[in-house]
Structure formats: C-alpha cells, structure tokens
A tleap script that builds the chain and sets N, CA, C and O, in Angstrom:
source leaprc.protein.ff14SB
mol = sequence {
  NMET LYS PRO ILE THR PHE ASN LYS LYS LEU
  ILE TRP ASP TYR ASP ILE PRO ASP ASP ALA
  GLN THR ASN GLU ASP PHE ARG GLU TRP TYR
  ILE THR ARG VAL LEU THR HIE GLY THR ALA
  ALA ASP ILE ARG ALA ILE GLY PHE LYS LEU
  ILE HIE THR TYR LEU PRO ARG LEU PHE LEU
  PRO LYS GLU ILE HIE GLU PHE TRP TYR TRP
  TYR PHE ASN GLN PRO GLN ILE LYS GLU ARG
  TYR GLY ASP ILE ASP PRO VAL PRO GLU ARG
  ALA CALA
}
set mol.1.N position { 35.281 65.707 13.351 }
set mol.1.CA position { 35.093 66.494 14.546 }
set mol.1.C position { 33.721 66.169 15.124 }
set mol.1.O position { 32.700 66.281 14.446 }
set mol.2.N position { 33.720 65.766 16.389 }
set mol.2.CA position { 32.479 65.397 17.060 }
set mol.2.C position { 31.633 66.639 17.336 }
set mol.2.O position { 32.144 67.626 17.864 }
set mol.3.N position { 30.353 66.603 16.988 }
set mol.3.CA position { 29.485 67.754 17.264 }
set mol.3.C position { 29.354 68.005 18.763 }
set mol.3.O position { 29.396 67.073 19.565 }
set mol.4.N position { 29.196 69.256 19.124 }
set mol.4.CA position { 28.998 69.660 20.514 }
set mol.4.C position { 27.522 69.999 20.704 }
set mol.4.O position { 26.905 70.637 19.850 }
set mol.5.N position { 26.971 69.567 21.826 }
set mol.5.CA position { 25.626 69.991 22.199 }
set mol.5.C position { 25.787 71.258 23.031 }
set mol.5.O position { 26.416 71.236 24.089 }
set mol.6.N position { 25.223 72.350 22.557 }
set mol.6.CA position { 25.371 73.633 23.230 }
set mol.6.C position { 24.267 73.837 24.255 }
set mol.6.O position { 23.093 73.601 23.971 }
set mol.7.N position { 24.650 74.275 25.447 }
set mol.7.CA position { 23.699 74.637 26.482 }
set mol.7.C position { 23.379 76.115 26.281 }
set mol.7.O position { 24.210 76.979 26.559 }
set mol.8.N position { 22.193 76.396 25.807 }
set mol.8.CA position { 21.820 77.780 25.498 }
set mol.8.C position { 21.778 78.670 26.731 }
set mol.8.O position { 21.842 79.893 26.600 }
set mol.9.N position { 21.673 78.093 27.929 }
set mol.9.CA position { 21.707 78.894 29.154 }
set mol.9.C position { 23.100 79.473 29.391 }
set mol.9.O position { 23.247 80.485 30.076 }
set mol.10.N position { 24.121 78.829 28.825 }
set mol.10.CA position { 25.493 79.332 28.977 }
set mol.10.C position { 25.841 80.396 27.950 }
set mol.10.O position { 26.798 81.150 28.130 }
set mol.11.N position { 25.071 80.460 26.876 }
set mol.11.CA position { 25.409 81.398 25.802 }
set mol.11.C position { 24.242 82.332 25.492 }
set mol.11.O position { 24.007 82.707 24.343 }
set mol.12.N position { 23.531 82.688 26.531 }
set mol.12.CA position { 22.375 83.579 26.377 }
set mol.12.C position { 22.778 84.930 25.803 }
set mol.12.O position { 21.953 85.622 25.207 }
set mol.13.N position { 24.040 85.308 25.978 }
set mol.13.CA position { 24.506 86.623 25.551 }
set mol.13.C position { 25.271 86.588 24.233 }
set mol.13.O position { 25.920 87.567 23.863 }
set mol.14.N position { 25.198 85.479 23.534 }
set mol.14.CA position { 26.027 85.294 22.346 }
set mol.14.C position { 25.213 84.590 21.279 }
set mol.14.O position { 24.510 83.625 21.579 }
set mol.15.N position { 25.291 85.048 20.048 }
set mol.15.CA position { 24.601 84.390 18.945 }
set mol.15.C position { 25.448 83.222 18.456 }
set mol.15.O position { 26.635 83.379 18.171 }
set mol.16.N position { 24.831 82.058 18.363 }
set mol.16.CA position { 25.544 80.877 17.875 }
set mol.16.C position { 25.714 81.035 16.369 }
set mol.16.O position { 24.727 81.182 15.647 }
set mol.17.N position { 26.966 81.006 15.882 }
set mol.17.CA position { 27.167 81.146 14.440 }
set mol.17.C position { 26.649 79.917 13.696 }
set mol.17.O position { 26.581 78.823 14.258 }
set mol.18.N position { 26.283 80.107 12.427 }
set mol.18.CA position { 25.776 79.004 11.615 }
set mol.18.C position { 26.789 77.864 11.508 }
set mol.18.O position { 26.415 76.695 11.414 }
set mol.19.N position { 28.060 78.214 11.522 }
set mol.19.CA position { 29.112 77.202 11.391 }
set mol.19.C position { 29.696 76.802 12.745 }
set mol.19.O position { 30.870 76.441 12.830 }
set mol.20.N position { 28.889 76.864 13.798 }
set mol.20.CA position { 29.368 76.640 15.165 }
set mol.20.C position { 30.088 75.307 15.346 }
set mol.20.O position { 31.053 75.226 16.105 }
set mol.21.N position { 29.634 74.272 14.664 }
set mol.21.CA position { 30.245 72.951 14.838 }
set mol.21.C position { 31.633 72.853 14.219 }
set mol.21.O position { 32.412 71.978 14.597 }
set mol.22.N position { 31.952 73.720 13.290 }
set mol.22.CA position { 33.269 73.670 12.645 }
set mol.22.C position { 34.096 74.926 12.881 }
set mol.22.O position { 35.255 74.986 12.469 }
set mol.23.N position { 33.532 75.911 13.526 }
set mol.23.CA position { 34.211 77.180 13.783 }
set mol.23.C position { 35.116 77.028 15.011 }
set mol.23.O position { 34.627 76.988 16.140 }
set mol.24.N position { 36.417 76.945 14.794 }
set mol.24.CA position { 37.376 76.711 15.882 }
set mol.24.C position { 37.337 77.808 16.941 }
set mol.24.O position { 37.415 77.515 18.134 }
set mol.25.N position { 37.218 79.053 16.527 }
set mol.25.CA position { 37.173 80.151 17.492 }
set mol.25.C position { 35.955 80.018 18.410 }
set mol.25.O position { 36.058 80.214 19.621 }
set mol.26.N position { 34.814 79.687 17.827 }
set mol.26.CA position { 33.609 79.529 18.636 }
set mol.26.C position { 33.737 78.332 19.563 }
set mol.26.O position { 33.346 78.403 20.728 }
set mol.27.N position { 34.282 77.229 19.054 }
set mol.27.CA position { 34.459 76.036 19.895 }
set mol.27.C position { 35.357 76.362 21.098 }
set mol.27.O position { 35.033 75.992 22.226 }
set mol.28.N position { 36.468 77.041 20.867 }
set mol.28.CA position { 37.359 77.419 21.974 }
set mol.28.C position { 36.614 78.311 22.963 }
set mol.28.O position { 36.713 78.118 24.175 }
set mol.29.N position { 35.869 79.287 22.445 }
set mol.29.CA position { 35.114 80.185 23.311 }
set mol.29.C position { 34.092 79.402 24.132 }
set mol.29.O position { 33.962 79.626 25.335 }
set mol.30.N position { 33.366 78.482 23.488 }
set mol.30.CA position { 32.332 77.723 24.191 }
set mol.30.C position { 32.933 76.800 25.249 }
set mol.30.O position { 32.401 76.699 26.354 }
set mol.31.N position { 34.019 76.135 24.926 }
set mol.31.CA position { 34.661 75.252 25.908 }
set mol.31.C position { 35.145 76.070 27.103 }
set mol.31.O position { 35.017 75.639 28.249 }
set mol.32.N position { 35.695 77.241 26.834 }
set mol.32.CA position { 36.100 78.139 27.920 }
set mol.32.C position { 34.900 78.512 28.773 }
set mol.32.O position { 34.991 78.514 30.001 }
set mol.33.N position { 33.788 78.823 28.145 }
set mol.33.CA position { 32.574 79.189 28.879 }
set mol.33.C position { 32.097 78.017 29.739 }
set mol.33.O position { 31.692 78.215 30.884 }
set mol.34.N position { 32.143 76.810 29.198 }
set mol.34.CA position { 31.732 75.637 29.974 }
set mol.34.C position { 32.633 75.459 31.188 }
set mol.34.O position { 32.146 75.211 32.292 }
set mol.35.N position { 33.945 75.584 30.992 }
set mol.35.CA position { 34.868 75.354 32.101 }
set mol.35.C position { 34.817 76.451 33.155 }
set mol.35.O position { 35.199 76.216 34.301 }
set mol.36.N position { 34.360 77.630 32.797 }
set mol.36.CA position { 34.292 78.717 33.767 }
set mol.36.C position { 32.897 78.907 34.365 }
set mol.36.O position { 32.776 79.407 35.484 }
set mol.37.N position { 31.848 78.521 33.647 }
set mol.37.CA position { 30.490 78.786 34.123 }
set mol.37.C position { 29.559 77.579 34.048 }
set mol.37.O position { 28.420 77.653 34.508 }
set mol.38.N position { 30.020 76.482 33.484 }
set mol.38.CA position { 29.157 75.338 33.280 }
set mol.38.C position { 29.043 74.423 34.485 }
set mol.38.O position { 29.734 74.590 35.489 }
set mol.39.N position { 28.157 73.459 34.356 }
set mol.39.CA position { 27.936 72.452 35.387 }
set mol.39.C position { 28.651 71.167 34.997 }
set mol.39.O position { 29.225 71.068 33.913 }
set mol.40.N position { 28.610 70.192 35.884 }
set mol.40.CA position { 29.187 68.879 35.573 }
set mol.40.C position { 28.510 68.289 34.332 }
set mol.40.O position { 29.167 67.636 33.521 }
set mol.41.N position { 27.218 68.513 34.182 }
set mol.41.CA position { 26.503 68.009 33.004 }
set mol.41.C position { 27.016 68.671 31.726 }
set mol.41.O position { 27.123 68.013 30.692 }
set mol.42.N position { 27.332 69.955 31.785 }
set mol.42.CA position { 27.879 70.658 30.614 }
set mol.42.C position { 29.254 70.101 30.258 }
set mol.42.O position { 29.578 69.936 29.082 }
set mol.43.N position { 30.055 69.814 31.272 }
set mol.43.CA position { 31.382 69.243 31.031 }
set mol.43.C position { 31.253 67.873 30.397 }
set mol.43.O position { 31.967 67.566 29.443 }
set mol.44.N position { 30.353 67.041 30.913 }
set mol.44.CA position { 30.131 65.713 30.310 }
set mol.44.C position { 29.647 65.843 28.872 }
set mol.44.O position { 30.021 65.038 28.019 }
set mol.45.N position { 28.822 66.845 28.596 }
set mol.45.CA position { 28.272 67.019 27.247 }
set mol.45.C position { 29.356 67.322 26.217 }
set mol.45.O position { 29.276 66.851 25.083 }
set mol.46.N position { 30.376 68.108 26.601 }
set mol.46.CA position { 31.443 68.379 25.630 }
set mol.46.C position { 32.483 67.270 25.634 }
set mol.46.O position { 33.139 67.029 24.621 }
set mol.47.N position { 32.637 66.599 26.757 }
set mol.47.CA position { 33.541 65.462 26.831 }
set mol.47.C position { 34.958 65.826 27.246 }
set mol.47.O position { 35.475 66.891 26.906 }
set mol.48.N position { 35.564 64.921 27.983 }
set mol.48.CA position { 36.912 65.134 28.491 }
set mol.48.C position { 37.954 65.143 27.380 }
set mol.48.O position { 38.964 65.839 27.484 }
set mol.49.N position { 37.723 64.386 26.332 }
set mol.49.CA position { 38.685 64.371 25.217 }
set mol.49.C position { 38.783 65.754 24.581 }
set mol.49.O position { 39.878 66.215 24.257 }
set mol.50.N position { 37.657 66.405 24.406 }
set mol.50.CA position { 37.660 67.753 23.824 }
set mol.50.C position { 38.356 68.748 24.751 }
set mol.50.O position { 39.097 69.616 24.290 }
set mol.51.N position { 38.121 68.623 26.041 }
set mol.51.CA position { 38.806 69.493 27.002 }
set mol.51.C position { 40.307 69.248 26.911 }
set mol.51.O position { 41.091 70.197 26.871 }
set mol.52.N position { 40.705 67.994 26.879 }
set mol.52.CA position { 42.125 67.625 26.777 }
set mol.52.C position { 42.749 68.231 25.525 }
set mol.52.O position { 43.866 68.746 25.571 }
set mol.53.N position { 42.043 68.170 24.427 }
set mol.53.CA position { 42.553 68.679 23.150 }
set mol.53.C position { 42.702 70.196 23.164 }
set mol.53.O position { 43.718 70.722 22.710 }
set mol.54.N position { 41.713 70.894 23.674 }
set mol.54.CA position { 41.690 72.357 23.597 }
set mol.54.C position { 42.379 73.059 24.759 }
set mol.54.O position { 42.740 74.228 24.627 }
set mol.55.N position { 42.575 72.395 25.883 }
set mol.55.CA position { 43.082 73.051 27.081 }
set mol.55.C position { 44.326 73.909 26.866 }
set mol.55.O position { 44.368 75.021 27.393 }
set mol.56.N position { 45.336 73.464 26.129 }
set mol.56.CA position { 46.522 74.316 25.972 }
set mol.56.C position { 46.242 75.657 25.279 }
set mol.56.O position { 47.036 76.589 25.400 }
set mol.57.N position { 45.125 75.760 24.560 }
set mol.57.CA position { 44.813 76.986 23.817 }
set mol.57.C position { 43.844 77.907 24.534 }
set mol.57.O position { 43.604 79.026 24.079 }
set mol.58.N position { 43.288 77.459 25.638 }
set mol.58.CA position { 42.243 78.234 26.306 }
set mol.58.C position { 42.809 79.253 27.276 }
set mol.58.O position { 43.802 78.993 27.957 }
set mol.59.N position { 42.167 80.423 27.336 }
set mol.59.CA position { 42.498 81.449 28.311 }
set mol.59.C position { 41.504 81.296 29.460 }
set mol.59.O position { 40.350 81.713 29.365 }
set mol.60.N position { 41.976 80.693 30.536 }
set mol.60.CA position { 41.139 80.394 31.687 }
set mol.60.C position { 41.722 81.054 32.932 }
set mol.60.O position { 42.909 81.379 32.968 }
set mol.61.N position { 40.892 81.252 33.949 }
set mol.61.CA position { 41.459 81.687 35.224 }
set mol.61.C position { 42.512 80.672 35.675 }
set mol.61.O position { 42.383 79.472 35.435 }
set mol.62.N position { 43.545 81.178 36.327 }
set mol.62.CA position { 44.693 80.359 36.707 }
set mol.62.C position { 44.283 79.087 37.463 }
set mol.62.O position { 44.783 78.003 37.161 }
set mol.63.N position { 43.391 79.208 38.429 }
set mol.63.CA position { 42.992 78.059 39.244 }
set mol.63.C position { 42.319 76.973 38.414 }
set mol.63.O position { 42.547 75.784 38.633 }
set mol.64.N position { 41.496 77.386 37.467 }
set mol.64.CA position { 40.806 76.411 36.611 }
set mol.64.C position { 41.809 75.735 35.692 }
set mol.64.O position { 41.774 74.517 35.518 }
set mol.65.N position { 42.694 76.513 35.110 }
set mol.65.CA position { 43.730 75.967 34.233 }
set mol.65.C position { 44.591 74.954 34.991 }
set mol.65.O position { 44.837 73.852 34.499 }
set mol.66.N position { 45.040 75.326 36.175 }
set mol.66.CA position { 45.887 74.444 36.969 }
set mol.66.C position { 45.156 73.162 37.357 }
set mol.66.O position { 45.749 72.083 37.350 }
set mol.67.N position { 43.871 73.273 37.695 }
set mol.67.CA position { 43.107 72.080 38.035 }
set mol.67.C position { 43.077 71.089 36.881 }
set mol.67.O position { 43.348 69.902 37.061 }
set mol.68.N position { 42.746 71.588 35.691 }
set mol.68.CA position { 42.631 70.670 34.559 }
set mol.68.C position { 43.982 70.088 34.165 }
set mol.68.O position { 44.033 68.923 33.770 }
set mol.69.N position { 45.062 70.823 34.251 }
set mol.69.CA position { 46.386 70.246 33.994 }
set mol.69.C position { 46.720 69.193 35.037 }
set mol.69.O position { 47.268 68.140 34.712 }
set mol.70.N position { 46.391 69.475 36.285 }
set mol.70.CA position { 46.605 68.486 37.342 }
set mol.70.C position { 45.809 67.220 37.027 }
set mol.70.O position { 46.351 66.117 37.096 }
set mol.71.N position { 44.536 67.368 36.683 }
set mol.71.CA position { 43.666 66.230 36.391 }
set mol.71.C position { 44.224 65.386 35.249 }
set mol.71.O position { 44.328 64.166 35.372 }
set mol.72.N position { 44.580 66.026 34.147 }
set mol.72.CA position { 45.050 65.269 32.986 }
set mol.72.C position { 46.453 64.693 33.166 }
set mol.72.O position { 46.906 63.901 32.339 }
set mol.73.N position { 47.141 65.080 34.232 }
set mol.73.CA position { 48.445 64.502 34.524 }
set mol.73.C position { 48.392 63.394 35.568 }
set mol.73.O position { 49.433 62.868 35.961 }
set mol.74.N position { 47.197 63.034 36.023 }
set mol.74.CA position { 47.053 61.887 36.919 }
set mol.74.C position { 47.330 60.612 36.110 }
set mol.74.O position { 46.864 60.491 34.977 }
set mol.75.N position { 48.086 59.657 36.683 }
set mol.75.CA position { 48.509 58.481 35.902 }
set mol.75.C position { 47.379 57.753 35.163 }
set mol.75.O position { 47.530 57.431 33.985 }
set mol.76.N position { 46.260 57.492 35.831 }
set mol.76.CA position { 45.176 56.752 35.187 }
set mol.76.C position { 44.497 57.578 34.090 }
set mol.76.O position { 44.020 57.023 33.100 }
set mol.77.N position { 44.455 58.890 34.264 }
set mol.77.CA position { 43.852 59.774 33.264 }
set mol.77.C position { 44.810 59.947 32.091 }
set mol.77.O position { 44.392 59.942 30.933 }
set mol.78.N position { 46.086 60.100 32.394 }
set mol.78.CA position { 47.111 60.237 31.359 }
set mol.78.C position { 47.135 58.996 30.479 }
set mol.78.O position { 47.340 59.087 29.269 }
set mol.79.N position { 46.924 57.828 31.101 }
set mol.79.CA position { 46.882 56.569 30.347 }
set mol.79.C position { 45.714 56.562 29.367 }
set mol.79.O position { 45.834 56.040 28.258 }
set mol.80.N position { 44.597 57.133 29.771 }
set mol.80.CA position { 43.405 57.157 28.920 }
set mol.80.C position { 43.507 58.180 27.795 }
set mol.80.O position { 43.159 57.876 26.654 }
set mol.81.N position { 43.982 59.397 28.101 }
set mol.81.CA position { 43.959 60.491 27.133 }
set mol.81.C position { 45.315 60.823 26.533 }
set mol.81.O position { 45.385 61.534 25.531 }
set mol.82.N position { 46.387 60.325 27.122 }
set mol.82.CA position { 47.720 60.635 26.622 }
set mol.82.C position { 48.269 61.892 27.255 }
set mol.82.O position { 47.611 62.537 28.072 }
set mol.83.N position { 49.485 62.231 26.865 }
set mol.83.CA position { 50.115 63.437 27.383 }
set mol.83.C position { 49.358 64.661 26.903 }
set mol.83.O position { 48.810 64.684 25.801 }
set mol.84.N position { 49.338 65.663 27.740 }
set mol.84.CA position { 48.707 66.924 27.357 }
set mol.84.C position { 49.807 67.874 26.901 }
set mol.84.O position { 50.883 67.933 27.495 }
set mol.85.N position { 49.519 68.608 25.850 }
set mol.85.CA position { 50.494 69.566 25.355 }
set mol.85.C position { 50.752 70.613 26.430 }
set mol.85.O position { 49.844 70.978 27.177 }
set mol.86.N position { 51.981 71.094 26.508 }
set mol.86.CA position { 52.267 72.156 27.482 }
set mol.86.C position { 51.568 73.455 27.094 }
set mol.86.O position { 51.181 73.664 25.944 }
set mol.87.N position { 51.424 74.307 28.084 }
set mol.87.CA position { 50.827 75.620 27.829 }
set mol.87.C position { 51.765 76.396 26.926 }
set mol.87.O position { 52.947 76.526 27.246 }
set mol.88.N position { 51.277 76.922 25.797 }
set mol.88.CA position { 52.159 77.684 24.921 }
set mol.88.C position { 52.608 78.991 25.591 }
set mol.88.O position { 51.889 79.564 26.409 }
set mol.89.N position { 53.780 79.434 25.235 }
set mol.89.CA position { 54.269 80.717 25.750 }
set mol.89.C position { 53.380 81.829 25.201 }
set mol.89.O position { 53.049 81.840 24.016 }
set mol.90.N position { 53.001 82.749 26.059 }
set mol.90.CA position { 52.160 83.870 25.625 }
set mol.90.C position { 52.988 85.137 25.667 }
set mol.90.O position { 53.767 85.367 26.592 }
set mol.91.N position { 52.801 85.945 24.651 }
set mol.91.CA position { 53.529 87.212 24.593 }
set mol.91.C position { 53.022 88.132 25.711 }
set mol.91.O position { 51.832 88.158 26.022 }
set mol.92.N position { 53.933 88.868 26.291 }
set mol.92.CA position { 53.545 89.786 27.370 }
set mol.92.C position { 52.965 91.057 26.813 }
set mol.92.O position { 52.583 91.947 27.573 }
savepdb mol mol.pdb
quit
C-alpha cells in the first residue's frame, strides 16, 4: 500500500491515528475529505489510482461522485486505470 502524504490543513479538526497509513477507515475518510475540500495539488498527492480504487466505497456528494465516475469511464482513462467497480447498493 502506497503511503499517503496528508495535508494537515484538510484535517485540522481530526487527529491522525498512529496507523493512518494502514487504517482503511481513515484512508477512506481522508480521500473523501480530499475530494470534497481539497485542491488539485491534494488530489495529485493521493493519486488517481487511489481515487479509482476507493471511489466505489466513498460517500460523496452526488455531483462529485458522478464527476469521478464520468472521468474514470473516459476511454483513455479507462485504458490507463481499468474498469471501475460499480457503486455498491446501499441500504435505505
């Protein structure tokens, strides 16, 4: 698992756990925070592959979720990263 460089300005309200690099819940939370509040530099820091991997599990605003699914379904992007898993069904 590739280490993530955390932008402390994005997590000023949250204590980084000691196991942040291997803690899946924290990684999902941080990636969500980057996609909702981060800059282009923050997105580059976590990398598109990580976004591609985690996107089906993230709870994001609808517009952000739809944008990233649209992006990863572009032919040239799909060729680079592969198919993206569909959004899992969520219980009502």
